[in-house]
TILO-204531 format. One record per atom (N, C-alpha, C): atom name; residue number from 1; x negated, y negated, z negated; residue in three letters. Coordinates in Angstrom, 1 decimal. Each point is the difference from the previous one (the first is absolute). Example, Ala and Ser with C-alpha at 12.3 -4.5 7.8 and 13.67 -1.06 7.14 Angstrom:
2
+------+------+--------+--------+--------+------+
! name ! resi !      X !      Y !      Z ! resn !
+------+------+--------+--------+--------+------+
!    N !    1 !  -13.2 !    5.7 !   -7.8 !  ALA !
!   CA !    1 !    0.9 !   -1.2 !    0.0 !  ALA !
!    C !    1 !   -0.9 !   -1.2 !    0.0 !  ALA !
!    N !    2 !    0.4 !   -1.1 !    0.7 !  SER !
!   CA !    2 !   -0.9 !   -1.1 !    0.0 !  SER !
!    C !    2 !    0.8 !   -1.1 !   -0.8 !  SER !
+------+------+--------+--------+--------+------+
END
This chain:
97
+------+------+--------+--------+--------+------+
! name ! resi !      X !      Y !      Z ! resn !
+------+------+--------+--------+--------+------+
!    N !    1 !  184.7 !  140.4 ! -346.9 !  UNK !
!   CA !    1 !   -0.6 !    0.2 !    1.3 !  UNK !
!    C !    1 !   -1.2 !   -0.7 !    0.6 !  UNK !
!    N !    2 !   -0.7 !    0.2 !    0.6 !  UNK !
!   CA !    2 !   -1.4 !   -0.5 !    0.5 !  UNK !
!    C !    2 !    0.0 !    0.3 !    1.5 !  UNK !
!    N !    3 !   -0.9 !   -1.1 !    0.7 !  UNK !
!   CA !    3 !   -0.2 !    0.3 !    1.6 !  UNK !
!    C !    3 !   -1.6 !    0.7 !   -0.1 !  UNK !
!    N !    4 !    0.0 !    0.9 !    1.0 !  UNK !
!   CA !    4 !   -1.2 !    0.8 !    0.0 !  UNK !
!    C !    4 !   -0.4 !   -0.5 !    1.7 !  UNK !
!    N !    5 !   -1.1 !    0.2 !    0.3 !  UNK !
!   CA !    5 !   -0.7 !    0.2 !    1.2 !  UNK !
!    C !    5 !   -0.3 !    1.4 !    0.1 !  UNK !
!    N !    6 !    0.2 !    1.1 !    1.0 !  UNK !
!   CA !    6 !   -0.2 !    1.5 !    0.0 !  UNK !
!    C !    6 !   -1.2 !   -0.3 !    1.4 !  UNK !
!    N !    7 !   -1.0 !    0.5 !   -0.7 !  UNK !
!   CA !    7 !   -1.4 !   -0.1 !    0.7 !  UNK !
!    C !    7 !   -0.5 !    1.4 !    0.8 !  UNK !
!    N !    8 !   -0.5 !   -0.2 !    1.1 !  UNK !
!   CA !    8 !   -0.5 !    1.1 !    0.6 !  UNK !
!    C !    8 !   -1.6 !   -0.6 !    0.2 !  UNK !
!    N !    9 !   -0.9 !    0.4 !   -1.2 !  UNK !
!   CA !    9 !   -1.3 !   -0.8 !    0.1 !  UNK !
!    C !    9 !    0.2 !   -1.3 !   -0.2 !  UNK !
!    N !   10 !   -0.4 !   -0.9 !    0.7 !  UNK !
!   CA !   10 !    0.2 !   -1.5 !   -0.3 !  UNK !
!    C !   10 !    1.3 !   -0.5 !    1.1 !  UNK !
!    N !   11 !    0.6 !    0.7 !    0.8 !  UNK !
!   CA !   11 !    1.1 !   -0.2 !    0.7 !  UNK !
!    C !   11 !    1.4 !    0.2 !   -0.7 !  UNK !
!    N !   12 !    0.5 !   -1.1 !    0.1 !  UNK !
!   CA !   12 !    1.5 !   -0.1 !   -0.5 !  UNK !
!    C !   12 !    1.0 !    0.5 !    0.8 !  UNK !
!    N !   13 !    0.5 !    1.6 !   -0.2 !  UNK !
!   CA !   13 !    0.8 !    0.2 !    0.6 !  UNK !
!    C !   13 !    1.5 !   -0.4 !   -0.2 !  UNK !
!    N !   14 !    0.4 !   -0.2 !   -1.1 !  UNK !
!   CA !   14 !    1.3 !   -0.3 !   -0.4 !  UNK !
!    C !   14 !    0.1 !   -0.8 !   -1.4 !  UNK !
!    N !   15 !    1.3 !   -0.5 !   -0.4 !  UNK !
!   CA !   15 !    0.0 !   -0.4 !   -1.6 !  UNK !
!    C !   15 !    1.3 !    0.8 !   -0.2 !  UNK !
!    N !   16 !    0.0 !    0.0 !   -1.4 !  UNK !
!   CA !   16 !    1.0 !    0.7 !   -0.8 !  UNK !
!    C !   16 !    0.1 !   -0.7 !   -1.2 !  UNK !
!    N !   17 !    1.4 !    0.1 !   -0.5 !  UNK !
!   CA !   17 !    0.2 !   -0.6 !   -1.5 !  UNK !
!    C !   17 !    0.5 !    1.0 !   -0.9 !  UNK !
!    N !   18 !   -0.7 !    0.3 !   -0.8 !  UNK !
!   CA !   18 !    0.0 !    1.3 !   -1.1 !  UNK !
!    C !   18 !   -0.1 !   -0.5 !   -1.4 !  UNK !
!    N !   19 !    0.6 !    0.8 !   -0.8 !  UNK !
!   CA !   19 !    0.0 !   -0.3 !   -1.7 !  UNK !
!    C !   19 !   -1.6 !    0.2 !   -0.4 !  UNK !
!    N !   20 !   -1.2 !    0.3 !    0.6 !  UNK !
!   CA !   20 !   -1.3 !    0.3 !   -0.3 !  UNK !
!    C !   20 !   -0.6 !    0.4 !    1.2 !  UNK !
!    N !   21 !   -1.3 !   -0.3 !   -0.3 !  UNK !
!   CA !   21 !   -1.2 !    0.6 !    1.1 !  UNK !
!    C !   21 !    0.2 !    1.4 !    0.2 !  UNK !
!    N !   22 !    0.0 !    0.7 !   -1.1 !  UNK !
!   CA !   22 !   -0.1 !    1.3 !   -0.2 !  UNK !
!    C !   22 !    1.4 !    0.6 !    0.9 !  UNK !
!    N !   23 !    1.1 !   -0.5 !   -0.2 !  UNK !
!   CA !   23 !    1.0 !    0.2 !    1.0 !  UNK !
!    C !   23 !   -0.1 !   -0.2 !    1.0 !  UNK !
!    N !   24 !   -0.3 !   -1.0 !    0.6 !  UNK !
!   CA !   24 !   -0.4 !   -0.6 !    1.2 !  UNK !
!    C !   24 !   -0.8 !    1.0 !    0.9 !  UNK !
!    N !   25 !   -1.1 !    0.6 !   -0.6 !  UNK !
!   CA !   25 !   -1.1 !    0.7 !    0.6 !  UNK !
!    C !   25 !    0.5 !    1.5 !    0.1 !  UNK !
!    N !   26 !    1.0 !    0.4 !   -1.2 !  UNK !
!   CA !   26 !    0.7 !    1.4 !    0.2 !  UNK !
!    C !   26 !    0.6 !    0.0 !    1.3 !  UNK !
!    N !   27 !    1.0 !   -1.0 !    0.1 !  UNK !
!   CA !   27 !    0.9 !   -0.2 !    1.1 !  UNK !
!    C !   27 !   -0.6 !    0.0 !    1.3 !  UNK !
!    N !   28 !   -1.1 !   -0.9 !    0.2 !  UNK !
!   CA !   28 !   -0.8 !   -0.2 !    1.3 !  UNK !
!    C !   28 !   -1.0 !    1.0 !    0.5 !  UNK !
!    N !   29 !   -0.6 !    0.6 !   -1.3 !  UNK !
!   CA !   29 !   -1.4 !    1.0 !    0.4 !  UNK !
!    C !   29 !   -1.1 !   -0.9 !    0.0 !  UNK !
!    N !   30 !    0.1 !   -1.3 !   -0.1 !  UNK !
!   CA !   30 !   -1.3 !   -0.7 !    0.4 !  UNK !
!    C !   30 !   -0.2 !   -1.1 !   -1.3 !  UNK !
!    N !   31 !   -1.4 !   -0.6 !    0.2 !  UNK !
!   CA !   31 !   -0.4 !   -1.0 !   -1.1 !  UNK !
!    C !   31 !    0.7 !   -1.2 !    0.4 !  UNK !
!    N !   32 !    1.0 !   -0.4 !   -1.6 !  UNK !
!   CA !   32 !    0.7 !   -1.3 !    0.2 !  UNK !
!    C !   32 !   -0.6 !   -1.1 !   -0.6 !  UNK !
!    N !   33 !   -0.1 !   -1.2 !    0.6 !  UNK !
!   CA !   33 !   -0.5 !   -1.1 !   -0.9 !  UNK !
!    C !   33 !    1.3 !   -1.0 !   -0.4 !  UNK !
!    N !   34 !    0.1 !   -0.5 !   -1.3 !  UNK !
!   CA !   34 !    1.1 !   -1.0 !   -0.5 !  UNK !
!    C !   34 !   -0.4 !   -1.1 !    0.6 !  UNK !
!    N !   35 !    1.0 !   -0.9 !    0.8 !  UNK !
!   CA !   35 !   -0.4 !   -1.3 !    0.2 !  UNK !
!    C !   35 !    1.2 !   -0.9 !   -0.3 !  UNK !
!    N !   36 !   -0.3 !   -1.2 !   -0.7 !  UNK !
!   CA !   36 !    1.0 !   -1.1 !   -0.5 !  UNK !
!    C !   36 !   -0.2 !   -1.2 !    0.7 !  UNK !
!    N !   37 !   -1.1 !   -0.6 !    0.2 !  UNK !
!   CA !   37 !    0.0 !   -1.8 !    0.5 !  UNK !
!    C !   37 !   -0.3 !    0.3 !    1.3 !  UNK !
!    N !   38 !   -1.2 !    1.1 !    0.4 !  UNK !
!   CA !   38 !   -0.6 !    0.0 !    1.7 !  UNK !
!    C !   38 !    1.0 !    1.1 !    0.3 !  UNK !
!    N !   39 !    0.6 !   -0.3 !    1.1 !  UNK !
!   CA !   39 !    0.9 !    1.1 !    1.1 !  UNK !
!    C !   39 !   -0.8 !    0.9 !    0.5 !  UNK !
!    N !   40 !    0.3 !    1.1 !    0.0 !  UNK !
!   CA !   40 !   -0.4 !    1.3 !    0.7 !  UNK !
!    C !   40 !    0.8 !    0.1 !    1.1 !  UNK !
!    N !   41 !   -0.7 !    0.4 !    1.3 !  UNK !
!   CA !   41 !    0.6 !   -0.3 !    1.2 !  UNK !
!    C !   41 !   -0.3 !    1.5 !    0.8 !  UNK !
!    N !   42 !    0.8 !    0.7 !    0.5 !  UNK !
!   CA !   42 !   -0.1 !    1.2 !    0.4 !  UNK !
!    C !   42 !   -0.9 !   -0.8 !    1.4 !  UNK !
!    N !   43 !   -1.0 !    1.2 !    0.3 !  UNK !
!   CA !   43 !   -0.7 !   -0.5 !    1.1 !  UNK !
!    C !   43 !   -1.2 !   -0.6 !   -0.5 !  UNK !
!    N !   44 !    0.0 !   -0.7 !   -1.2 !  UNK !
!   CA !   44 !   -1.0 !   -0.6 !   -0.7 !  UNK !
!    C !   44 !   -1.1 !    1.0 !   -0.4 !  UNK !
!    N !   45 !   -1.1 !   -0.8 !   -0.9 !  UNK !
!   CA !   45 !   -0.6 !    0.7 !   -0.7 !  UNK !
!    C !   45 !   -0.4 !   -0.4 !   -1.2 !  UNK !
!    N !   46 !   -0.6 !    1.0 !   -1.0 !  UNK !
!   CA !   46 !   -0.6 !   -0.5 !   -1.6 !  UNK !
!    C !   46 !   -1.4 !    0.2 !    0.1 !  UNK !
!    N !   47 !   -0.6 !   -1.0 !   -0.7 !  UNK !
!   CA !   47 !   -1.3 !   -0.2 !   -0.3 !  UNK !
!    C !   47 !   -0.8 !    0.7 !   -1.0 !  UNK !
!    N !   48 !    1.3 !    0.5 !   -0.5 !  UNK !
!   CA !   48 !   -0.7 !   -0.1 !   -1.6 !  UNK !
!    C !   48 !    0.3 !   -0.6 !   -1.1 !  UNK !
!    N !   49 !    0.4 !   -1.4 !    0.3 !  UNK !
!   CA !   49 !    0.6 !   -1.2 !   -1.1 !  UNK !
!    C !   49 !    0.9 !   -0.7 !    0.8 !  UNK !
!    N !   50 !    0.1 !    0.0 !    1.5 !  UNK !
!   CA !   50 !    1.1 !   -1.1 !    0.7 !  UNK !
!    C !   50 !    0.6 !    1.0 !    1.1 !  UNK !
!    N !   51 !    1.6 !   -0.5 !    0.0 !  UNK !
!   CA !   51 !    0.3 !    0.5 !    1.0 !  UNK !
!    C !   51 !   -0.2 !   -1.0 !    1.4 !  UNK !
!    N !   52 !   -0.2 !    0.6 !    1.1 !  UNK !
!   CA !   52 !   -0.3 !   -0.9 !    1.1 !  UNK !
!    C !   52 !    1.3 !    0.2 !    1.3 !  UNK !
!    N !   53 !    0.3 !   -0.8 !    0.4 !  UNK !
!   CA !   53 !    1.1 !   -0.1 !    0.8 !  UNK !
!    C !   53 !   -0.6 !    0.7 !    1.6 !  UNK !
!    N !   54 !    0.9 !    0.5 !    0.7 !  UNK !
!   CA !   54 !    0.3 !    0.3 !    1.2 !  UNK !
!    C !   54 !   -1.0 !   -1.3 !    0.7 !  UNK !
!    N !   55 !   -1.0 !    0.4 !    1.0 !  UNK !
!   CA !   55 !   -0.6 !   -0.9 !    0.6 !  UNK !
!    C !   55 !    0.9 !   -0.7 !    1.2 !  UNK !
!    N !   56 !    0.4 !   -1.4 !    0.0 !  UNK !
!   CA !   56 !    1.0 !   -0.4 !    1.0 !  UNK !
!    C !   56 !   -0.5 !    0.0 !    1.4 !  UNK !
!    N !   57 !   -1.2 !   -0.3 !    0.1 !  UNK !
!   CA !   57 !   -0.4 !    0.0 !    1.3 !  UNK !
!    C !   57 !   -1.6 !    0.4 !    0.2 !  UNK !
!    N !   58 !   -0.4 !    0.7 !    1.0 !  UNK !
!   CA !   58 !   -1.4 !    0.4 !   -0.1 !  UNK !
!    C !   58 !   -1.0 !   -1.0 !   -0.2 !  UNK !
!    N !   59 !    0.3 !   -1.3 !    0.3 !  UNK !
!   CA !   59 !   -1.2 !   -0.8 !   -0.1 !  UNK !
!    C !   59 !   -0.1 !   -0.8 !   -1.2 !  UNK !
!    N !   60 !    1.0 !    0.3 !   -1.0 !  UNK !
!   CA !   60 !    0.1 !   -0.9 !   -1.1 !  UNK !
!    C !   60 !   -1.2 !    1.0 !   -1.0 !  UNK !
!    N !   61 !   -0.5 !   -1.1 !   -1.1 !  UNK !
!   CA !   61 !   -1.0 !    0.9 !   -0.9 !  UNK !
!    C !   61 !    0.6 !   -0.3 !   -1.5 !  UNK !
!    N !   62 !   -0.6 !    1.1 !   -0.8 !  UNK !
!   CA !   62 !    0.3 !    0.0 !   -1.3 !  UNK !
!    C !   62 !   -0.8 !   -1.1 !   -0.8 !  UNK !
!    N !   63 !    0.6 !   -0.6 !   -0.5 !  UNK !
!   CA !   63 !   -0.8 !   -1.2 !   -1.2 !  UNK !
!    C !   63 !   -0.4 !    0.4 !   -1.2 !  UNK !
!    N !   64 !   -0.5 !   -0.5 !   -1.1 !  UNK !
!   CA !   64 !   -0.3 !    0.4 !   -1.1 !  UNK !
!    C !   64 !    0.9 !    0.4 !   -1.0 !  UNK !
!    N !   65 !    1.5 !   -0.8 !    0.3 !  UNK !
!   CA !   65 !    0.9 !    0.2 !   -0.7 !  UNK !
!    C !   65 !    0.7 !    1.3 !    0.4 !  UNK !
!    N !   66 !   -0.6 !    0.7 !    1.2 !  UNK !
!   CA !   66 !    0.7 !    1.1 !    0.3 !  UNK !
!    C !   66 !    1.5 !   -0.1 !    0.7 !  UNK !
!    N !   67 !   -0.2 !   -1.4 !    0.9 !  UNK !
!   CA !   67 !    1.1 !   -0.1 !    0.8 !  UNK !
!    C !   67 !   -0.5 !   -0.4 !    1.1 !  UNK !
!    N !   68 !    1.2 !    0.4 !    1.1 !  UNK !
!   CA !   68 !   -0.7 !    0.0 !    1.5 !  UNK !
!    C !   68 !    0.0 !   -1.7 !    0.5 !  UNK !
!    N !   69 !   -0.7 !   -0.1 !    0.8 !  UNK !
!   CA !   69 !   -0.1 !   -1.7 !    0.4 !  UNK !
!    C !   69 !   -0.5 !    0.2 !    1.6 !  UNK !
!    N !   70 !    0.5 !   -1.1 !    0.7 !  UNK !
!   CA !   70 !   -0.1 !    0.2 !    1.2 !  UNK !
!    C !   70 !   -1.5 !   -0.7 !    0.3 !  UNK !
!    N !   71 !   -0.4 !    0.1 !    1.2 !  UNK !
!   CA !   71 !   -1.7 !   -0.3 !    0.2 !  UNK !
!    C !   71 !   -0.2 !   -1.4 !   -0.2 !  UNK !
!    N !   72 !    1.2 !   -1.1 !    0.1 !  UNK !
!   CA !   72 !    0.0 !   -1.4 !   -0.3 !  UNK !
!    C !   72 !    1.4 !   -0.3 !   -0.6 !  UNK !
!    N !   73 !    0.1 !   -0.9 !   -0.5 !  UNK !
!   CA !   73 !    1.4 !   -0.5 !   -0.9 !  UNK !
!    C !   73 !    0.8 !   -0.4 !    0.8 !  UNK !
!    N !   74 !    1.4 !   -0.1 !   -0.1 !  UNK !
!   CA !   74 !    1.1 !   -0.5 !    0.9 !  UNK !
!    C !   74 !    0.0 !   -1.5 !   -0.1 !  UNK !
!    N !   75 !    0.2 !   -0.3 !    1.1 !  UNK !
!   CA !   75 !    0.3 !   -1.6 !    0.1 !  UNK !
!    C !   75 !    1.1 !   -0.3 !   -0.9 !  UNK !
!    N !   76 !    0.0 !   -1.4 !   -0.5 !  UNK !
!   CA !   76 !    1.0 !   -0.5 !   -0.7 !  UNK !
!    C !   76 !    1.4 !    0.2 !    0.7 !  UNK !
!    N !   77 !    0.9 !    0.2 !   -0.5 !  UNK !
!   CA !   77 !    1.3 !    0.0 !    0.5 !  UNK !
!    C !   77 !    0.6 !   -1.3 !    0.1 !  UNK !
!    N !   78 !    1.1 !   -0.2 !    1.0 !  UNK !
!   CA !   78 !    0.7 !   -1.3 !    0.0 !  UNK !
!    C !   78 !    1.5 !    0.3 !    0.1 !  UNK !
!    N !   79 !    0.9 !   -1.1 !    0.0 !  UNK !
!   CA !   79 !    1.4 !    0.3 !    0.3 !  UNK !
!    C !   79 !    0.2 !    0.4 !    1.2 !  UNK !
!    N !   80 !   -1.0 !   -0.2 !    0.9 !  UNK !
!   CA !   80 !    0.4 !    0.3 !    1.5 !  UNK !
!    C !   80 !   -0.3 !    1.3 !    0.3 !  UNK !
!    N !   81 !   -0.9 !    0.9 !   -0.5 !  UNK !
!   CA !   81 !   -0.5 !    1.0 !    0.1 !  UNK !
!    C !   81 !   -0.4 !    0.8 !   -0.9 !  UNK !
!    N !   82 !   -0.2 !    1.3 !    0.0 !  UNK !
!   CA !   82 !   -0.9 !    0.7 !   -1.0 !  UNK !
!    C !   82 !   -0.8 !    1.0 !    0.9 !  UNK !
!    N !   83 !   -1.1 !    0.6 !   -0.7 !  UNK !
!   CA !   83 !   -1.3 !    0.6 !    0.4 !  UNK !
!    C !   83 !    0.4 !    2.0 !   -0.4 !  UNK !
!    N !   84 !   -0.1 !    0.5 !    1.1 !  UNK !
!   CA !   84 !   -0.2 !    1.3 !   -0.3 !  UNK !
!    C !   84 !   -1.1 !    0.6 !    0.6 !  UNK !
!    N !   85 !   -0.4 !    1.2 !   -0.5 !  UNK !
!   CA !   85 !   -1.4 !    0.6 !    0.6 !  UNK !
!    C !   85 !    0.1 !    1.0 !    0.9 !  UNK !
!    N !   86 !   -0.8 !   -0.5 !    1.5 !  UNK !
!   CA !   86 !    0.0 !    0.9 !    0.9 !  UNK !
!    C !   86 !   -1.0 !    0.7 !    0.3 !  UNK !
!    N !   87 !   -0.1 !    1.4 !   -0.4 !  UNK !
!   CA !   87 !   -1.3 !    0.9 !   -0.1 !  UNK !
!    C !   87 !   -0.8 !    0.2 !    1.5 !  UNK !
!    N !   88 !    1.2 !   -0.2 !    1.0 !  UNK !
!   CA !   88 !   -0.8 !   -0.1 !    1.4 !  UNK !
!    C !   88 !   -1.1 !   -0.6 !    0.1 !  UNK !
!    N !   89 !    0.5 !   -1.6 !   -0.2 !  UNK !
!   CA !   89 !   -0.6 !   -1.0 !    0.3 !  UNK !
!    C !   89 !   -1.0 !   -0.4 !   -1.2 !  UNK !
!    N !   90 !    0.1 !    0.8 !   -1.1 !  UNK !
!   CA !   90 !   -0.7 !   -0.3 !   -1.3 !  UNK !
!    C !   90 !    0.0 !   -1.5 !   -0.4 !  UNK !
!    N !   91 !    1.2 !   -0.4 !   -0.1 !  UNK !
!   CA !   91 !    0.3 !   -1.3 !   -0.5 !  UNK !
!    C !   91 !    1.5 !   -0.3 !   -0.5 !  UNK !
!    N !   92 !    0.2 !   -1.2 !   -0.4 !  UNK !
!   CA !   92 !    1.2 !   -0.6 !   -0.6 !  UNK !
!    C !   92 !    0.8 !   -0.6 !    1.6 !  UNK !
!    N !   93 !    1.1 !    0.4 !    0.0 !  UNK !
!   CA !   93 !    0.9 !   -0.7 !    1.1 !  UNK !
!    C !   93 !    1.2 !   -0.6 !   -0.7 !  UNK !
!    N !   94 !    0.3 !   -1.1 !    1.0 !  UNK !
!   CA !   94 !    1.4 !   -0.7 !   -0.6 !  UNK !
!    C !   94 !    0.9 !    0.4 !    0.1 !  UNK !
!    N !   95 !    1.1 !    0.0 !   -0.6 !  UNK !
!   CA !   95 !    1.4 !    0.6 !    0.2 !  UNK !
!    C !   95 !    0.7 !   -1.2 !   -0.1 !  UNK !
!    N !   96 !    0.8 !   -0.3 !    0.7 !  UNK !
!   CA !   96 !    0.8 !   -1.3 !    0.0 !  UNK !
!    C !   96 !    1.7 !    0.3 !   -0.7 !  UNK !
!    N !   97 !    0.4 !   -0.8 !   -0.7 !  UNK !
!   CA !   97 !    1.2 !    0.4 !   -0.6 !  UNK !
!    C !   97 !    1.3 !   -0.1 !    1.0 !  UNK !
+------+------+--------+--------+--------+------+
END
């Protein structure tokens, strides 16, 4: 059994487990691409070589490794608090334990 991304163009509709690509495509009626180490996520895209995850926030950008990153890195976490992304203010905010 193998994992396949079910595509509509470059958009990932869903994922399926099947014995072969031919069976996956017969079941879905769509083009299917096998994935092993790179996860395919419904709602994401496939650029012909890489699966690109769903964009987590509108302000984030795709880097050279095909991963989404914030406009600027997260501050270092401490034992007292951690940071989460706040899209409304386009900034990292502290969340206290």
